N, C-alpha and C positions, 0 to 999 in steps of 0.2 A: 431444495429448501422450501421454496413456495408451495409446492404440492403438499410437503409435510404440515405446514402451517395451515394449508386449507383444511386437511383431514382433521386437525385438531380444533377448527372453527375459530382461528385467530384472524382478527381483522388486520388487513395490510393497506399500506398506503405508499404510492410512488414517491421516492425521495432521491435527492441528490447527496450521495455519500462520498466522503473522502477520508483519507486516513492520514495520519501524520505521526511522526516520532521525535522525541526530544529527550535525549539521555543526559544525565549529569548536568542539568541546568544549561544545556545548549553546548557544553564542552565536550559531550561524547558525540554520538551519532545523531544528526538531525536532518530531517527530509520531509516532504509531504507529497500527496498524490494529486493535488489539486494545483492549477496555475502552471501546468507544463514543467519545462526544465528549470524554471526559477525555483520551484518548490522542491523539485527532486534533488537539485543541487542547492540547498539552502546554505551548505558549508561549500564555498567555492573549493576548497581543498580536496573535496570528495572526487572531482572531476579526474584527478590523477591517482586515485586511491584503488587499488588493485581488489582489495576486499570489499569495498563498496560496490564495484562493478560486479564482483561475484555474486553479492546479495541481490542486486537487481536481477541478474542472470537466474538465480534461484526462485525469485518471486515470479518471473515470466514462465519458468519451467512449471511452478507449482499451479500457475492459472491454466496453462495449457493441459496438464495432467487432470484437473478438475473438470475442464469442459470436454475432454476425451471421455 
């Protein structure tokens, strides 16, 4: 992506980016990518949620696929 931006002449800056999700006013899925496990498991009940673990596994797989 950076190479693409360079070819377009887009100025870039180093940044510290994170990502978070909050659905249904915090009543749905909620998590973040910053602050380690405390953000990942912003909703403590997700520790035992198989669907949540599947989502994490799919994100890791996506990252590995992109890097490959």
